[in-house]
Biopython code that builds the backbone (N, CA, C, O; Angstrom):
import numpy as np
from Bio.PDB.StructureBuilder import StructureBuilder

atoms = [
    (1, "MET", "N", (115.376, 159.929, 20.703)),
    (1, "MET", "CA", (115.045, 159.617, 19.221)),
    (1, "MET", "C", (116.134, 158.825, 18.772)),
    (1, "MET", "O", (117.266, 159.013, 19.217)),
    (2, "SER", "N", (115.838, 157.811, 17.785)),
    (2, "SER", "CA", (116.830, 156.890, 17.559)),
    (2, "SER", "C", (116.242, 156.599, 16.010)),
    (2, "SER", "O", (115.153, 156.057, 15.817)),
    (3, "SER", "N", (117.091, 157.021, 15.000)),
    (3, "SER", "CA", (116.797, 156.808, 13.722)),
    (3, "SER", "C", (117.366, 155.522, 13.068)),
    (3, "SER", "O", (118.350, 154.963, 13.551)),
    (4, "PRO", "N", (116.758, 155.080, 12.006)),
    (4, "PRO", "CA", (117.181, 153.791, 11.721)),
    (4, "PRO", "C", (118.413, 154.022, 11.202)),
    (4, "PRO", "O", (118.717, 155.190, 10.960)),
    (5, "PRO", "N", (119.549, 152.734, 10.876)),
    (5, "PRO", "CA", (120.595, 152.706, 10.732)),
    (5, "PRO", "C", (120.941, 153.401, 9.149)),
    (5, "PRO", "O", (120.120, 153.130, 8.273)),
    (6, "GLU", "N", (122.106, 154.266, 8.774)),
    (6, "GLU", "CA", (122.129, 154.807, 7.722)),
    (6, "GLU", "C", (122.206, 154.225, 6.613)),
    (6, "GLU", "O", (122.061, 154.876, 5.578)),
    (7, "TYR", "N", (122.501, 152.593, 6.585)),
    (7, "TYR", "CA", (122.665, 152.215, 5.463)),
    (7, "TYR", "C", (121.112, 151.571, 5.023)),
    (7, "TYR", "O", (120.996, 150.712, 4.149)),
    (8, "THR", "N", (119.975, 152.134, 5.774)),
    (8, "THR", "CA", (118.611, 152.057, 5.198)),
    (8, "THR", "C", (118.069, 153.127, 4.666)),
    (8, "THR", "O", (116.892, 153.156, 4.306)),
    (9, "ARG", "N", (118.836, 154.059, 4.573)),
    (9, "ARG", "CA", (118.473, 155.419, 3.818)),
    (9, "ARG", "C", (117.930, 155.456, 2.507)),
    (9, "ARG", "O", (117.072, 156.298, 2.238)),
    (10, "PRO", "N", (118.338, 154.624, 1.640)),
    (10, "PRO", "CA", (117.877, 154.797, 0.230)),
    (10, "PRO", "C", (116.530, 154.214, 0.244)),
    (10, "PRO", "O", (115.706, 154.717, -0.520)),
    (11, "PHE", "N", (116.183, 153.264, 0.968)),
    (11, "PHE", "CA", (114.411, 153.172, 1.281)),
    (11, "PHE", "C", (113.867, 154.028, 1.728)),
    (11, "PHE", "O", (112.665, 153.818, 1.567)),
    (12, "PHE", "N", (114.082, 155.211, 2.385)),
    (12, "PHE", "CA", (113.355, 156.112, 2.471)),
    (12, "PHE", "C", (113.533, 157.480, 1.841)),
    (12, "PHE", "O", (113.544, 158.528, 2.488)),
    (13, "TRP", "N", (113.665, 157.391, 0.588)),
    (13, "TRP", "CA", (114.108, 158.416, -0.454)),
    (13, "TRP", "C", (112.836, 159.743, -0.376)),
    (13, "TRP", "O", (113.140, 160.863, -0.786)),
    (14, "ASP", "N", (111.729, 159.525, 0.066)),
    (14, "ASP", "CA", (110.853, 160.366, 0.005)),
    (14, "ASP", "C", (110.532, 161.208, 1.352)),
    (14, "ASP", "O", (109.567, 161.970, 1.296)),
    (15, "VAL", "N", (111.356, 161.119, 2.704)),
    (15, "VAL", "CA", (110.914, 161.624, 3.692)),
    (15, "VAL", "C", (112.047, 161.857, 4.394)),
    (15, "VAL", "O", (112.976, 161.077, 4.187)),
    (16, "ASP", "N", (112.211, 162.755, 5.191)),
    (16, "ASP", "CA", (113.390, 163.372, 6.286)),
    (16, "ASP", "C", (113.921, 162.294, 6.619)),
    (16, "ASP", "O", (113.200, 161.580, 7.317)),
    (17, "PHE", "N", (115.205, 161.795, 6.312)),
    (17, "PHE", "CA", (115.387, 160.377, 7.091)),
    (17, "PHE", "C", (115.748, 160.638, 8.510)),
    (17, "PHE", "O", (115.431, 159.828, 9.382)),
    (18, "HIS", "N", (116.380, 161.701, 8.775)),
    (18, "HIS", "CA", (117.061, 161.794, 10.215)),
    (18, "HIS", "C", (115.927, 162.339, 11.322)),
    (18, "HIS", "O", (116.109, 162.536, 12.523)),
    (19, "ALA", "N", (114.560, 162.541, 10.452)),
    (19, "ALA", "CA", (113.256, 162.970, 11.193)),
    (19, "ALA", "C", (112.662, 161.411, 11.586)),
    (19, "ALA", "O", (111.620, 161.416, 12.242)),
    (20, "LEU", "N", (113.172, 160.247, 11.278)),
    (20, "LEU", "CA", (112.311, 159.228, 11.495)),
    (20, "LEU", "C", (112.746, 158.754, 12.851)),
    (20, "LEU", "O", (113.812, 159.144, 13.327)),
    (21, "ASP", "N", (111.953, 157.924, 13.488)),
    (21, "ASP", "CA", (111.986, 157.548, 14.802)),
    (21, "ASP", "C", (111.829, 156.195, 14.778)),
    (21, "ASP", "O", (110.853, 155.796, 14.143)),
    (22, "THR", "N", (112.576, 155.322, 15.335)),
    (22, "THR", "CA", (112.586, 153.704, 14.978)),
    (22, "THR", "C", (111.387, 153.283, 16.056)),
    (22, "THR", "O", (111.077, 152.108, 15.862)),
    (23, "GLU", "N", (110.690, 153.837, 17.038)),
    (23, "GLU", "CA", (109.743, 153.659, 17.668)),
    (23, "GLU", "C", (108.397, 154.285, 17.275)),
    (23, "GLU", "O", (107.332, 153.687, 17.126)),
    (24, "ALA", "N", (108.635, 155.577, 17.136)),
    (24, "ALA", "CA", (107.250, 156.370, 16.977)),
    (24, "ALA", "C", (106.967, 156.262, 15.275)),
    (24, "ALA", "O", (105.966, 156.746, 14.746)),
    (25, "ASP", "N", (107.867, 155.653, 14.657)),
    (25, "ASP", "CA", (107.573, 155.627, 13.023)),
    (25, "ASP", "C", (107.764, 154.098, 12.732)),
    (25, "ASP", "O", (107.953, 153.602, 11.622)),
    (26, "GLN", "N", (107.678, 153.435, 13.943)),
    (26, "GLN", "CA", (107.669, 151.929, 13.509)),
    (26, "GLN", "C", (106.956, 151.043, 12.296)),
    (26, "GLN", "O", (107.534, 150.249, 11.554)),
    (27, "TYR", "N", (105.374, 151.435, 12.292)),
    (27, "TYR", "CA", (104.671, 151.123, 11.234)),
    (27, "TYR", "C", (105.181, 151.575, 9.871)),
    (27, "TYR", "O", (105.419, 150.725, 9.014)),
    (28, "PHE", "N", (105.327, 152.633, 9.675)),
    (28, "PHE", "CA", (106.036, 153.138, 8.464)),
    (28, "PHE", "C", (107.122, 152.629, 8.088)),
    (28, "PHE", "O", (107.241, 152.180, 6.948)),
    (29, "ILE", "N", (108.258, 152.607, 9.112)),
    (29, "ILE", "CA", (109.546, 151.775, 8.772)),
    (29, "ILE", "C", (109.507, 150.471, 8.467)),
    (29, "ILE", "O", (110.269, 149.995, 7.625)),
    (30, "VAL", "N", (108.547, 149.702, 9.168)),
    (30, "VAL", "CA", (108.649, 148.271, 8.870)),
    (30, "VAL", "C", (107.789, 148.056, 7.646)),
    (30, "VAL", "O", (108.225, 147.274, 6.801)),
    (31, "GLU", "N", (106.684, 148.616, 7.446)),
    (31, "GLU", "CA", (106.158, 148.636, 6.454)),
    (31, "GLU", "C", (107.041, 148.814, 4.967)),
    (31, "GLU", "O", (107.218, 147.938, 4.120)),
    (32, "ARG", "N", (107.419, 149.916, 4.949)),
    (32, "ARG", "CA", (108.329, 150.197, 3.824)),
    (32, "ARG", "C", (109.740, 149.027, 3.613)),
    (32, "ARG", "O", (110.167, 148.749, 2.493)),
    (33, "LEU", "N", (110.183, 148.584, 4.589)),
    (33, "LEU", "CA", (111.069, 147.755, 4.577)),
    (33, "LEU", "C", (110.787, 146.330, 4.174)),
    (33, "LEU", "O", (111.539, 145.565, 3.572)),
    (34, "LEU", "N", (109.487, 146.100, 4.644)),
    (34, "LEU", "CA", (108.933, 144.843, 4.059)),
    (34, "LEU", "C", (108.961, 144.605, 2.395)),
    (34, "LEU", "O", (109.240, 143.591, 1.755)),
    (35, "GLU", "N", (108.580, 145.873, 1.976)),
    (35, "GLU", "CA", (108.488, 146.068, 0.631)),
    (35, "GLU", "C", (109.497, 146.246, -0.116)),
    (35, "GLU", "O", (109.625, 145.558, -1.129)),
    (36, "HIS", "N", (110.488, 147.274, 0.252)),
    (36, "HIS", "CA", (111.734, 147.712, -0.250)),
    (36, "HIS", "C", (112.886, 147.470, 0.762)),
    (36, "HIS", "O", (113.028, 148.051, 1.838)),
    (37, "SER", "N", (113.606, 146.603, 0.283)),
    (37, "SER", "CA", (115.043, 146.559, 1.307)),
    (37, "SER", "C", (116.181, 145.578, 0.488)),
    (37, "SER", "O", (116.002, 145.000, -0.584)),
    (38, "ASP", "N", (117.209, 145.580, 1.203)),
    (38, "ASP", "CA", (118.279, 144.805, 0.696)),
    (38, "ASP", "C", (118.553, 143.856, 2.018)),
    (38, "ASP", "O", (117.899, 143.995, 3.052)),
    (39, "ASP", "N", (119.549, 142.918, 1.869)),
    (39, "ASP", "CA", (119.502, 141.842, 2.965)),
    (39, "ASP", "C", (119.982, 142.552, 4.258)),
    (39, "ASP", "O", (119.449, 142.375, 5.354)),
    (40, "ARG", "N", (120.792, 143.179, 4.083)),
    (40, "ARG", "CA", (121.274, 143.815, 5.408)),
    (40, "ARG", "C", (120.134, 144.735, 6.082)),
    (40, "ARG", "O", (120.004, 144.649, 7.303)),
    (41, "SER", "N", (119.365, 145.544, 5.414)),
    (41, "SER", "CA", (118.096, 146.174, 6.127)),
    (41, "SER", "C", (117.034, 145.231, 6.503)),
    (41, "SER", "O", (116.390, 145.345, 7.546)),
    (42, "PHE", "N", (116.880, 144.401, 5.734)),
    (42, "PHE", "CA", (115.935, 143.249, 6.043)),
    (42, "PHE", "C", (116.124, 142.588, 7.064)),
    (42, "PHE", "O", (115.159, 142.203, 7.724)),
    (43, "PHE", "N", (117.380, 142.310, 7.421)),
    (43, "PHE", "CA", (117.873, 141.463, 8.882)),
    (43, "PHE", "C", (117.893, 142.505, 9.815)),
    (43, "PHE", "O", (117.518, 142.224, 10.954)),
    (44, "TRP", "N", (118.343, 143.943, 9.510)),
    (44, "TRP", "CA", (118.235, 144.527, 10.612)),
    (44, "TRP", "C", (116.459, 144.824, 11.231)),
    (44, "TRP", "O", (116.134, 144.856, 12.418)),
    (45, "MET", "N", (115.775, 144.963, 10.348)),
    (45, "MET", "CA", (114.313, 144.894, 10.673)),
    (45, "MET", "C", (113.886, 143.869, 11.521)),
    (45, "MET", "O", (113.203, 144.019, 12.534)),
    (46, "LEU", "N", (114.383, 142.660, 10.995)),
    (46, "LEU", "CA", (114.018, 141.430, 11.543)),
    (46, "LEU", "C", (114.381, 141.285, 13.237)),
    (46, "LEU", "O", (113.676, 140.773, 14.106)),
    (47, "ASN", "N", (115.731, 141.922, 13.372)),
    (47, "ASN", "CA", (116.177, 141.866, 14.668)),
    (47, "ASN", "C", (115.834, 142.986, 15.696)),
    (47, "ASN", "O", (115.944, 142.873, 16.917)),
    (48, "HIS", "N", (115.418, 144.043, 15.043)),
    (48, "HIS", "CA", (115.072, 145.393, 15.711)),
    (48, "HIS", "C", (113.722, 145.451, 16.197)),
    (48, "HIS", "O", (113.316, 146.073, 17.178)),
    (49, "TYR", "N", (113.082, 144.743, 15.410)),
    (49, "TYR", "CA", (111.131, 144.810, 15.644)),
    (49, "TYR", "C", (110.735, 143.441, 15.705)),
    (49, "TYR", "O", (111.039, 142.646, 14.815)),
    (50, "ASN", "N", (109.983, 143.089, 16.845)),
    (50, "ASN", "CA", (109.524, 141.579, 17.166)),
    (50, "ASN", "C", (108.296, 141.216, 16.094)),
    (50, "ASN", "O", (107.559, 141.944, 15.429)),
    (51, "SER", "N", (108.410, 139.719, 16.224)),
    (51, "SER", "CA", (107.552, 139.120, 14.988)),
    (51, "SER", "C", (106.045, 139.677, 15.287)),
    (51, "SER", "O", (105.245, 139.772, 14.356)),
    (52, "GLN", "N", (105.695, 140.032, 16.592)),
    (52, "GLN", "CA", (104.236, 140.495, 16.699)),
    (52, "GLN", "C", (104.026, 141.475, 15.841)),
    (52, "GLN", "O", (103.132, 141.434, 14.996)),
    (53, "LEU", "N", (104.849, 142.456, 15.991)),
    (53, "LEU", "CA", (104.427, 143.763, 15.212)),
    (53, "LEU", "C", (104.736, 143.316, 13.758)),
    (53, "LEU", "O", (103.983, 143.851, 12.945)),
    (54, "LEU", "N", (105.588, 142.530, 13.263)),
    (54, "LEU", "CA", (105.524, 142.253, 12.030)),
    (54, "LEU", "C", (104.479, 141.823, 11.387)),
    (54, "LEU", "O", (104.176, 142.244, 10.270)),
    (55, "LEU", "N", (103.711, 140.792, 12.135)),
    (55, "LEU", "CA", (102.604, 139.967, 11.880)),
    (55, "LEU", "C", (101.532, 141.130, 11.712)),
    (55, "LEU", "O", (100.820, 141.238, 10.714)),
    (56, "LYS", "N", (101.502, 141.954, 12.765)),
    (56, "LYS", "CA", (100.491, 142.838, 12.958)),
    (56, "LYS", "C", (100.213, 143.634, 11.383)),
    (56, "LYS", "O", (99.194, 143.685, 10.694)),
    (57, "ILE", "N", (101.684, 144.248, 11.158)),
    (57, "ILE", "CA", (101.754, 145.124, 9.872)),
    (57, "ILE", "C", (101.274, 144.318, 8.743)),
    (57, "ILE", "O", (100.388, 144.713, 7.986)),
    (58, "VAL", "N", (101.933, 143.055, 8.623)),
    (58, "VAL", "CA", (101.543, 142.040, 7.557)),
    (58, "VAL", "C", (100.166, 141.992, 7.246)),
    (58, "VAL", "O", (99.718, 142.166, 6.113)),
    (59, "LYS", "N", (99.433, 141.733, 8.352)),
    (59, "LYS", "CA", (97.940, 141.457, 8.062)),
    (59, "LYS", "C", (97.482, 142.737, 7.733)),
    (59, "LYS", "O", (96.767, 142.741, 6.730)),
    (60, "ASN", "N", (97.683, 143.918, 8.307)),
    (60, "ASN", "CA", (96.904, 145.024, 8.200)),
    (60, "ASN", "C", (96.975, 145.959, 7.261)),
    (60, "ASN", "O", (96.071, 146.770, 7.058)),
    (61, "SER", "N", (98.292, 145.902, 6.481)),
    (61, "SER", "CA", (99.043, 147.029, 5.447)),
    (61, "SER", "C", (98.041, 146.669, 4.081)),
    (61, "SER", "O", (97.771, 145.529, 3.701)),
    (62, "ARG", "N", (97.627, 147.798, 3.530)),
    (62, "ARG", "CA", (96.788, 147.691, 2.207)),
    (62, "ARG", "C", (97.899, 148.081, 1.285)),
    (62, "ARG", "O", (97.814, 147.799, 0.090)),
    (63, "SER", "N", (98.876, 148.676, 1.741)),
    (63, "SER", "CA", (100.085, 149.143, 0.769)),
    (63, "SER", "C", (101.012, 148.292, 0.376)),
    (63, "SER", "O", (101.796, 148.678, -0.490)),
    (64, "LEU", "N", (101.137, 146.961, 0.909)),
    (64, "LEU", "CA", (102.107, 145.917, 0.466)),
    (64, "LEU", "C", (101.704, 145.508, -0.934)),
    (64, "LEU", "O", (100.541, 145.636, -1.318)),
    (65, "SER", "N", (102.705, 144.997, -1.727)),
    (65, "SER", "CA", (102.210, 144.458, -3.009)),
    (65, "SER", "C", (101.703, 142.906, -2.827)),
    (65, "SER", "O", (101.996, 142.251, -1.827)),
    (66, "ARG", "N", (100.921, 142.402, -3.890)),
    (66, "ARG", "CA", (100.711, 141.100, -3.831)),
    (66, "ARG", "C", (101.866, 140.049, -3.738)),
    (66, "ARG", "O", (101.783, 138.891, -3.328)),
    (67, "LYS", "N", (102.925, 140.692, -4.197)),
    (67, "LYS", "CA", (104.289, 139.921, -4.295)),
    (67, "LYS", "C", (104.712, 139.380, -2.793)),
    (67, "LYS", "O", (104.838, 138.222, -2.394)),
    (68, "THR", "N", (104.883, 140.626, -2.113)),
    (68, "THR", "CA", (105.298, 140.751, -0.844)),
    (68, "THR", "C", (104.226, 140.015, 0.202)),
    (68, "THR", "O", (104.522, 139.196, 1.072)),
    (69, "GLY", "N", (103.137, 140.439, -0.063)),
    (69, "GLY", "CA", (101.842, 139.524, 1.003)),
    (69, "GLY", "C", (102.083, 138.115, 0.723)),
    (69, "GLY", "O", (102.080, 137.285, 1.632)),
    (70, "LEU", "N", (102.292, 137.808, -0.495)),
    (70, "LEU", "CA", (102.144, 136.269, -0.470)),
    (70, "LEU", "C", (103.819, 135.748, 0.036)),
    (70, "LEU", "O", (104.040, 134.552, 0.230)),
    (71, "PHE", "N", (104.652, 136.550, 0.169)),
    (71, "PHE", "CA", (105.812, 135.674, 0.950)),
    (71, "PHE", "C", (105.784, 135.787, 2.379)),
    (71, "PHE", "O", (106.352, 134.999, 3.135)),
    (72, "TRP", "N", (105.093, 136.810, 2.742)),
    (72, "TRP", "CA", (104.954, 137.165, 4.214)),
    (72, "TRP", "C", (103.676, 135.905, 4.653)),
    (72, "TRP", "O", (103.717, 135.326, 5.739)),
    (73, "LYS", "N", (102.821, 135.691, 3.830)),
    (73, "LYS", "CA", (101.744, 134.863, 4.064)),
    (73, "LYS", "C", (102.393, 133.259, 4.374)),
    (73, "LYS", "O", (102.016, 132.596, 5.340)),
    (74, "SER", "N", (103.343, 132.813, 3.464)),
    (74, "SER", "CA", (104.004, 131.583, 3.612)),
    (74, "SER", "C", (104.836, 131.777, 4.892)),
    (74, "SER", "O", (104.775, 130.958, 5.809)),
    (75, "TYR", "N", (105.560, 132.798, 4.936)),
    (75, "TYR", "CA", (106.509, 132.937, 6.015)),
    (75, "TYR", "C", (105.862, 132.750, 7.563)),
    (75, "TYR", "O", (106.454, 132.222, 8.504)),
    (76, "PHE", "N", (104.478, 133.323, 7.592)),
    (76, "PHE", "CA", (104.057, 133.231, 8.864)),
    (76, "PHE", "C", (102.942, 132.006, 8.793)),
    (76, "PHE", "O", (102.280, 131.946, 9.829)),
    (77, "GLY", "N", (102.688, 131.290, 8.072)),
    (77, "GLY", "CA", (101.571, 130.534, 7.484)),
    (77, "GLY", "C", (100.083, 130.546, 7.800)),
    (77, "GLY", "O", (99.386, 129.755, 8.437)),
    (78, "LEU", "N", (99.753, 131.891, 7.046)),
    (78, "LEU", "CA", (98.500, 132.577, 6.994)),
    (78, "LEU", "C", (97.922, 131.807, 5.729)),
    (78, "LEU", "O", (98.424, 131.078, 4.874)),
    (79, "LYS", "N", (96.528, 132.333, 6.011)),
    (79, "LYS", "CA", (95.513, 132.286, 4.945)),
    (79, "LYS", "C", (95.914, 133.608, 4.089)),
    (79, "LYS", "O", (96.656, 134.534, 4.416)),
    (80, "GLU", "N", (95.159, 133.391, 2.846)),
    (80, "GLU", "CA", (95.051, 134.485, 1.964)),
    (80, "GLU", "C", (94.220, 135.625, 2.541)),
    (80, "GLU", "O", (94.478, 136.823, 2.420)),
    (81, "GLY", "N", (93.143, 135.063, 3.213)),
    (81, "GLY", "CA", (92.202, 136.224, 3.807)),
    (81, "GLY", "C", (92.388, 137.228, 4.818)),
    (81, "GLY", "O", (91.782, 138.280, 5.023)),
    (82, "ASP", "N", (93.743, 136.459, 5.644)),
    (82, "ASP", "CA", (94.307, 137.313, 6.780)),
    (82, "ASP", "C", (94.830, 138.448, 6.471)),
    (82, "ASP", "O", (94.974, 139.379, 7.264)),
    (83, "LEU", "N", (95.187, 138.452, 5.169)),
    (83, "LEU", "CA", (96.030, 139.646, 4.682)),
    (83, "LEU", "C", (95.325, 140.613, 3.991)),
    (83, "LEU", "O", (94.759, 140.254, 2.958)),
    (84, "LYS", "N", (95.227, 141.940, 4.399)),
    (84, "LYS", "CA", (94.423, 142.876, 3.714)),
    (84, "LYS", "C", (95.169, 143.406, 2.334)),
    (84, "LYS", "O", (94.448, 143.891, 1.462)),
    (85, "CYS", "N", (96.386, 143.336, 2.150)),
    (85, "CYS", "CA", (96.828, 143.530, 0.897)),
    (85, "CYS", "C", (96.308, 142.547, -0.170)),
    (85, "CYS", "O", (96.350, 142.897, -1.350)),
    (86, "LEU", "N", (95.819, 141.334, 0.170)),
    (86, "LEU", "CA", (95.606, 140.238, -0.699)),
    (86, "LEU", "C", (94.102, 140.080, -0.887)),
    (86, "LEU", "O", (93.690, 139.047, -1.416)),
    (87, "ARG", "N", (93.317, 140.953, -0.524)),
    (87, "ARG", "CA", (92.038, 141.174, -0.524)),
    (87, "ARG", "C", (91.707, 141.640, -1.457)),
    (87, "ARG", "O", (92.568, 142.451, -1.798)),
    (88, "GLN", "N", (90.534, 141.600, -2.449)),
    (88, "GLN", "CA", (89.829, 142.419, -3.442)),
    (88, "GLN", "C", (89.787, 143.537, -3.101)),
    (88, "GLN", "O", (89.928, 143.805, -1.908)),
    (89, "PRO", "N", (89.591, 144.475, -3.997)),
    (89, "PRO", "CA", (89.441, 145.688, -3.436)),
    (89, "PRO", "C", (87.977, 145.896, -3.352)),
    (89, "PRO", "O", (87.324, 145.173, -4.105)),
    (90, "SER", "N", (87.263, 146.783, -2.551)),
    (90, "SER", "CA", (85.852, 146.827, -2.057)),
    (90, "SER", "C", (85.240, 147.474, -3.218)),
    (90, "SER", "O", (84.020, 147.313, -3.248)),
    (91, "HIS", "N", (85.767, 148.216, -4.264)),
    (91, "HIS", "CA", (85.213, 148.697, -5.698)),
    (91, "HIS", "C", (85.577, 147.991, -6.799)),
    (91, "HIS", "O", (86.669, 147.425, -6.770)),
    (92, "ARG", "N", (84.860, 147.902, -7.806)),
    (92, "ARG", "CA", (85.349, 147.088, -8.919)),
    (92, "ARG", "C", (86.504, 148.196, -9.836)),
    (92, "ARG", "O", (86.388, 149.399, -10.066)),
    (93, "VAL", "N", (87.295, 147.504, -10.109)),
    (93, "VAL", "CA", (88.355, 148.334, -11.056)),
    (93, "VAL", "C", (87.882, 148.913, -12.202)),
    (93, "VAL", "O", (87.295, 148.129, -12.948)),
    (94, "GLY", "N", (87.949, 149.890, -12.516)),
    (94, "GLY", "CA", (87.224, 150.585, -13.499)),
    (94, "GLY", "C", (86.016, 151.447, -13.764)),
    (94, "GLY", "O", (85.755, 152.146, -14.743)),
    (95, "SER", "N", (85.330, 151.222, -12.631)),
    (95, "SER", "CA", (84.082, 151.615, -12.509)),
    (95, "SER", "C", (84.209, 153.046, -11.961)),
    (95, "SER", "O", (85.215, 153.433, -11.366)),
    (96, "LYS", "N", (83.265, 153.711, -12.166)),
    (96, "LYS", "CA", (83.209, 155.023, -11.771)),
    (96, "LYS", "C", (82.236, 155.393, -10.379)),
    (96, "LYS", "O", (81.058, 155.034, -10.358)),
    (97, "SER", "N", (82.783, 156.057, -9.362)),
    (97, "SER", "CA", (82.074, 155.908, -8.089)),
    (97, "SER", "C", (81.044, 157.188, -8.475)),
    (97, "SER", "O", (80.495, 157.542, -7.431)),
    (98, "TRP", "N", (80.691, 157.827, -9.378)),
    (98, "TRP", "CA", (79.606, 158.833, -9.428)),
    (98, "TRP", "C", (79.061, 158.723, -10.935)),
    (98, "TRP", "O", (79.615, 158.113, -11.850)),
    (99, "ASN", "N", (77.869, 159.438, -10.997)),
    (99, "ASN", "CA", (77.359, 159.195, -12.564)),
    (99, "ASN", "C", (77.902, 160.586, -13.045)),
    (99, "ASN", "O", (78.115, 161.600, -12.380)),
    (100, "VAL", "N", (78.059, 160.363, -14.320)),
    (100, "VAL", "CA", (78.564, 161.381, -15.391)),
    (100, "VAL", "C", (77.779, 161.363, -16.196)),
    (100, "VAL", "O", (77.899, 162.075, -17.193)),
]
sb = StructureBuilder()
sb.init_structure("model")
sb.init_model(0)
sb.init_chain("A")
sb.init_seg("    ")
for serial, (resi, resn, name, xyz) in enumerate(atoms, 1):
    if name == "N":
        sb.init_residue(resn, " ", resi, " ")
    sb.init_atom(name, np.array(xyz, "f"), 0.0, 1.0, " ", f" {name:<3s}", serial, name[0])
structure = sb.get_structure()
């Protein structure tokens, strides 16, 4: 088991850092560093994980912010509809899902 470098620890404030495995938890690690990282952590992620994995996560993550999604859309040359984080939610904001 291999943990991410110690300098990435601040970005995993809500989990047991030493329990993270760079392979088994790759989706979580990449998704977190796409959204929250500094230059050093960002470049570690780019060097450690291949671009196909990054692209897969960028396209499928619903938890990335619009700002992050737009950056990666430009980086990979994608269309807005290719990223789940940029799609409209399936429910209307402010609507109730049941009758009260």
